[in-house]
ROMIVO-893363 format. One line per field, with one value per residue: residue number from 1; x, y, z of N, C-alpha, C, CB in turn. Coordinates in steps of 0.001 Angstrom, whole numbers, plus 500000, padded with zeros to 6 digits. Atoms other than C-alpha are relative to their C-alpha. Glycine has a CB too. Example, Ala and Ser with C-alpha at 12.3 -4.5 7.8 and 13.67 -1.06 7.14 Angstrom:
! residues 2
k = (1 | 2)
nxx = (500890 | 499180)
nyy = (498810 | 498810)
nzz = (500000 | 499940)
caxx = (512300 | 513670)
cayy = (495500 | 498940)
cazz = (507800 | 507140)
cxx = (500900 | 499230)
cyy = (501200 | 501090)
czz = (500000 | 500730)
cbxx = (499008 | 500414)
cbyy = (500027 | 500462)
cbzz = (501246 | 498585)
END
This chain:
! residues 82
k = (1 | 2 | 3 | 4 | 5 | 6 | 7 | 8 | 9 | 10 | 11 | 12 | 13 | 14 | 15 | 16 | 17 | 18 | 19 | 20 | 21 | 22 | 23 | 24 | 25 | 26 | 27 | 28 | 29 | 30 | 31 | 32 | 33 | 34 | 35 | 36 | 37 | 38 | 39 | 40 | 41 | 42 | 43 | 44 | 45 | 46 | 47 | 48 | 49 | 50 | 51 | 52 | 53 | 54 | 55 | 56 | 57 | 58 | 59 | 60 | 61 | 62 | 63 | 64 | 65 | 66 | 67 | 68 | 69 | 70 | 71 | 72 | 73 | 74 | 75 | 76 | 77 | 78 | 79 | 80 | 81 | 82)
nxx = (500394 | 500511 | 501436 | 500109 | 501352 | 500672 | 501273 | 500472 | 500637 | 501023 | 500823 | 501496 | 501437 | 499819 | 498825 | 498847 | 499545 | 498522 | 499738 | 498818 | 499804 | 498141 | 499869 | 498026 | 500311 | 501072 | 500291 | 501226 | 501034 | 501169 | 501214 | 500827 | 501569 | 500978 | 501013 | 501545 | 499869 | 499188 | 500979 | 501179 | 500396 | 499389 | 500447 | 500605 | 499438 | 498541 | 499173 | 498824 | 498807 | 499640 | 499064 | 499959 | 498499 | 499610 | 499703 | 499645 | 500428 | 501796 | 500571 | 499852 | 500863 | 501596 | 500312 | 500196 | 501222 | 500789 | 499923 | 500341 | 501344 | 500440 | 499870 | 500865 | 499241 | 498922 | 501367 | 500492 | 499115 | 499823 | 501303 | 499543 | 499370 | 500678)
nyy = (500821 | 499910 | 499757 | 500355 | 499547 | 501166 | 500085 | 501645 | 499835 | 501194 | 499825 | 501044 | 499051 | 498629 | 499394 | 500026 | 498739 | 500213 | 499483 | 499738 | 500090 | 499939 | 500792 | 500717 | 501533 | 500126 | 501128 | 500073 | 499004 | 500340 | 501143 | 499201 | 499715 | 501229 | 500925 | 499265 | 499159 | 499324 | 499028 | 499923 | 499342 | 501001 | 501164 | 500918 | 499968 | 500714 | 499191 | 500244 | 498930 | 499576 | 498992 | 499431 | 499239 | 499996 | 498731 | 500518 | 499736 | 499935 | 498079 | 500103 | 500687 | 499460 | 498980 | 500394 | 500534 | 498624 | 499337 | 500407 | 499796 | 498912 | 500151 | 500690 | 500063 | 501039 | 501588 | 500655 | 500782 | 501102 | 500652 | 500333 | 501608 | 501222)
nzz = (500186 | 501257 | 500441 | 501549 | 500745 | 500874 | 500759 | 500597 | 501123 | 499667 | 501053 | 499079 | 500241 | 500145 | 500783 | 499085 | 498545 | 499559 | 498842 | 499601 | 498466 | 499512 | 499543 | 499790 | 501235 | 501417 | 500027 | 498861 | 499574 | 501080 | 499472 | 499189 | 500831 | 501136 | 499125 | 499733 | 498268 | 500044 | 500139 | 500408 | 501302 | 500785 | 499391 | 500784 | 501518 | 499788 | 500140 | 500391 | 500285 | 501409 | 499705 | 498748 | 500065 | 498794 | 499242 | 498802 | 498531 | 499912 | 500674 | 501397 | 500298 | 499928 | 501362 | 501212 | 500185 | 500033 | 501351 | 501288 | 499990 | 500840 | 501581 | 500989 | 501547 | 499589 | 499984 | 501381 | 500591 | 499089 | 500024 | 500889 | 500113 | 499594)
caxx = (464053 | 462837 | 459338 | 457911 | 455006 | 453062 | 450369 | 447913 | 445728 | 442248 | 440011 | 436929 | 433620 | 432627 | 435641 | 439288 | 440901 | 444286 | 445114 | 447995 | 449435 | 452773 | 454096 | 457347 | 456151 | 454753 | 454540 | 452106 | 450276 | 449167 | 447967 | 446141 | 444204 | 443598 | 442094 | 439488 | 441135 | 443102 | 441825 | 437992 | 438083 | 440156 | 437898 | 436076 | 438272 | 441681 | 444557 | 448187 | 451455 | 451849 | 454266 | 456562 | 459272 | 461446 | 462338 | 464721 | 462408 | 458284 | 458120 | 459576 | 457415 | 454070 | 455075 | 455763 | 452492 | 450808 | 451997 | 451385 | 447589 | 447324 | 448727 | 446150 | 447919 | 450672 | 447509 | 445957 | 448799 | 449524 | 446177 | 447357 | 449663 | 446802)
cayy = (340341 | 340119 | 341851 | 340800 | 343053 | 340725 | 340808 | 338165 | 337532 | 335487 | 335047 | 333426 | 334787 | 338219 | 338802 | 339171 | 340842 | 341488 | 341949 | 343739 | 343124 | 342524 | 340000 | 338016 | 334576 | 334748 | 331149 | 331018 | 334044 | 332612 | 329277 | 331438 | 333216 | 330113 | 328503 | 331276 | 332592 | 335454 | 339070 | 339269 | 340628 | 337345 | 334947 | 332181 | 332456 | 330721 | 332941 | 332735 | 334862 | 337198 | 339738 | 340251 | 342242 | 341807 | 344378 | 344565 | 346156 | 346306 | 350305 | 349783 | 346932 | 348889 | 351689 | 350345 | 348351 | 352099 | 352717 | 349753 | 349662 | 352670 | 351615 | 350283 | 350548 | 347638 | 345325 | 344919 | 344101 | 341636 | 340338 | 339439 | 336314 | 334537)
cazz = (429383 | 425632 | 424611 | 421333 | 419312 | 417174 | 414521 | 413987 | 411009 | 411146 | 408021 | 410179 | 410245 | 409577 | 407124 | 407771 | 411040 | 412231 | 415839 | 417313 | 420721 | 422851 | 424347 | 426437 | 424580 | 421005 | 421375 | 424489 | 423993 | 420218 | 421951 | 424211 | 421419 | 419345 | 422489 | 423026 | 426716 | 425102 | 424182 | 424183 | 420568 | 419175 | 421013 | 418507 | 415579 | 414442 | 414416 | 412736 | 413024 | 410452 | 411969 | 414558 | 415902 | 419194 | 422015 | 424533 | 427130 | 427728 | 426952 | 423537 | 422710 | 423978 | 421738 | 419097 | 419438 | 419574 | 416385 | 414342 | 415837 | 413826 | 410652 | 408751 | 405403 | 406908 | 408455 | 405003 | 403482 | 405995 | 405697 | 401946 | 402677 | 404552)
cxx = (499497 | 498428 | 499799 | 498742 | 499933 | 498783 | 499597 | 499141 | 498755 | 499038 | 498604 | 498691 | 499818 | 501338 | 501369 | 500286 | 501442 | 499690 | 501310 | 500420 | 501472 | 500462 | 501074 | 500381 | 499369 | 499646 | 498598 | 498962 | 499261 | 499397 | 499049 | 498731 | 499532 | 499232 | 498902 | 500486 | 501009 | 498949 | 498614 | 499735 | 500696 | 499434 | 499188 | 500661 | 501695 | 501203 | 501050 | 500648 | 500370 | 500995 | 500569 | 501292 | 500586 | 500762 | 500611 | 499369 | 498548 | 500062 | 500011 | 499255 | 498270 | 500204 | 500020 | 498640 | 498741 | 499869 | 499494 | 498209 | 499326 | 500342 | 499387 | 500243 | 501001 | 498853 | 499472 | 500802 | 500632 | 499163 | 500057 | 500729 | 498861 | 499815)
cyy = (500545 | 500474 | 499755 | 500965 | 498920 | 500568 | 498684 | 500109 | 498820 | 500971 | 499297 | 500823 | 501322 | 500606 | 499883 | 500705 | 499744 | 500441 | 500168 | 499934 | 499832 | 498822 | 499380 | 498867 | 499831 | 498516 | 499518 | 500747 | 499453 | 498721 | 500819 | 500410 | 499288 | 499538 | 500721 | 500921 | 501019 | 501608 | 499729 | 500001 | 498562 | 498622 | 499625 | 499801 | 499361 | 501273 | 499804 | 501448 | 500458 | 500758 | 499973 | 500388 | 500068 | 501230 | 499717 | 500352 | 500017 | 501529 | 499944 | 499106 | 500943 | 501392 | 499840 | 498923 | 501215 | 500254 | 499338 | 499791 | 501076 | 500104 | 499231 | 499216 | 497989 | 498500 | 499555 | 499857 | 499047 | 498815 | 499129 | 498979 | 498851 | 498984)
czz = (498655 | 499542 | 498384 | 499642 | 498767 | 499412 | 499384 | 499030 | 500061 | 498624 | 499991 | 499421 | 500022 | 499405 | 500286 | 501067 | 499848 | 501752 | 500420 | 501616 | 500142 | 500931 | 501043 | 499279 | 499412 | 500413 | 500709 | 499571 | 498401 | 500489 | 500755 | 499093 | 499279 | 500846 | 500657 | 501829 | 499628 | 499929 | 499574 | 497985 | 498848 | 500560 | 498261 | 498436 | 500037 | 499733 | 499689 | 499771 | 498876 | 499860 | 501492 | 500319 | 501444 | 500748 | 500914 | 501418 | 499548 | 499386 | 498496 | 499624 | 499805 | 499084 | 498584 | 499434 | 499872 | 498577 | 499072 | 500205 | 498964 | 498451 | 499224 | 498504 | 500177 | 500262 | 498998 | 499561 | 500002 | 499629 | 498298 | 500151 | 500895 | 498817)
cbxx = (499345 | 500236 | 499584 | 499673 | 500062 | 499588 | 500047 | 499227 | 501078 | 499171 | 500719 | 499946 | 499083 | 499803 | 499880 | 500892 | 499373 | 501338 | 499429 | 500181 | 499173 | 500438 | 499811 | 500475 | 499761 | 500838 | 501066 | 500342 | 500605 | 500564 | 500578 | 500832 | 499825 | 500771 | 500739 | 498221 | 500740 | 501016 | 500456 | 499564 | 500931 | 501611 | 498873 | 498553 | 499967 | 500223 | 500064 | 499955 | 501101 | 499078 | 499342 | 499501 | 499892 | 500672 | 499039 | 501217 | 500627 | 499047 | 501375 | 501192 | 500204 | 499329 | 500781 | 501254 | 499815 | 500758 | 501198 | 500979 | 499731 | 500497 | 501044 | 499228 | 501709 | 501032 | 498577 | 499234 | 500490 | 499686 | 498594 | 500424 | 501888 | 498631)
cbyy = (499493 | 498779 | 501572 | 498163 | 501784 | 498640 | 500943 | 498975 | 499894 | 499803 | 499627 | 500171 | 499781 | 500502 | 501227 | 500170 | 499591 | 501230 | 499382 | 501200 | 498739 | 501549 | 499679 | 499329 | 498872 | 500181 | 499477 | 500552 | 502008 | 499786 | 498667 | 501268 | 500979 | 498562 | 499256 | 498197 | 498879 | 499455 | 500830 | 501365 | 501947 | 500118 | 500282 | 500438 | 501876 | 498531 | 500502 | 499069 | 499641 | 500618 | 501303 | 499178 | 501680 | 498972 | 500761 | 500250 | 501497 | 499848 | 501625 | 499786 | 498897 | 500398 | 500941 | 499462 | 498994 | 501296 | 500295 | 498497 | 500349 | 501126 | 499706 | 500927 | 502031 | 500660 | 500143 | 500476 | 500289 | 500421 | 501394 | 500781 | 499962 | 500367)
cbzz = (500988 | 499591 | 500389 | 499637 | 499375 | 500871 | 498945 | 501039 | 498771 | 502182 | 498925 | 502350 | 500859 | 501245 | 499964 | 499464 | 502036 | 498961 | 500800 | 499462 | 500736 | 501066 | 499247 | 501652 | 500152 | 498071 | 500442 | 501457 | 500347 | 498370 | 501105 | 500558 | 499190 | 499185 | 501160 | 500201 | 501604 | 498838 | 499212 | 500847 | 499817 | 500072 | 501741 | 499977 | 499360 | 498683 | 500678 | 498818 | 500358 | 499361 | 499710 | 500959 | 499381 | 500003 | 500438 | 500031 | 500859 | 501985 | 500423 | 499530 | 501104 | 501894 | 499974 | 499806 | 501222 | 500761 | 499569 | 499541 | 501328 | 500603 | 499634 | 499754 | 499877 | 501727 | 500685 | 499106 | 499867 | 501376 | 500224 | 499544 | 500940 | 500600)
END
């Protein structure tokens, strides 16, 4: 089963923010975040998908997620497209 790593962006209250996660269904996960039922840190904001990568398994996706969470330069650059 394919897994995805994604970066979301929001310019809501408190300034611009990014969120990095992984999932097996990008559309459903984005809808969950925007409905207020996603991760605690994403509640109360409107999110847009900024970036996504596809992997063959969960382990690869989780490893890449770990690296993307630490790549603040990339995340800041992606916010400029909002």
